[in-house]
N, C-alpha and C positions, 0 to 999 in steps of 0.2 A: 635545388632541394631534392629532386628525384634521385640524384646521384647518392645522396646520403642514405635514402631509403634502400637503394640497391646495395650499398656497402654494408649497411646494417643487416640486411636479409642474408647477404652472402657470409658475413662473419658469424651470425647465428647458425646458419647451415653448417659451416665448417667446424664450429664448436661442438655442435650436436653429433656430427660425424666422427670427430675425434673421440668424444665421449663414448659413442657406441663402440668404436674400435677398442678403446681401453677396457670397456666392460666385457667385450667379447674375449680379449686376451686373459682377463682375470678368470672368467669361466672355463677357459681351455687350459688353465694351469701354466701359463707362461711364466709366472713369478714363483713357482713352487720351490725351485732349488737355486737360490741366488748364490750360495757359496760353493756349489759343486764344481762350476767351471774354473773358478779361481783356485781351488784346491787341486784340480787336475793339472792345471798349468804349472803350479808351484811344486808339486810333489810326486809327479810321474817321472820315472827315470828317462833319460835321453838315450839315443843310440838305436841300432838296428833291432835290439831285442824289444824295444817299445813300439815297434812299427814305424820308426822315423826312417824315411827314405832319403838318402844322400845322393845328390846328383853329381855326375862328373864334371870337372871344370869345362867351360866352353871352349870349343876348338877355334883355333885361329884360321882365318881364310887362307887358302892355298895361293901361292904366287908370291912375288916380291912385295916387300912392304911398301906401302904408298906413303909418300911425304905429305904432310898436311899443307893445304893451300894457304898461303900467306898473302894477305891483301897488300898490295904495294900502293904507296901514295902517288898520286898523279901530279 
């Protein structure tokens, strides 16, 4: 029976904590601009002029190519 009380108290504590974090995020304006990020992803131009950095292709290791190891049945 004491386990049920501990679980009930823990769940109430976690619910209260999550409610407090949600209210904190509301007060700090986390939900002010819900469409801005979606519009920026869809409507900003791609390429170097938009600040997109393109990376060169990865270099191959030096030396002869290694053959993959194949498991042989015993």
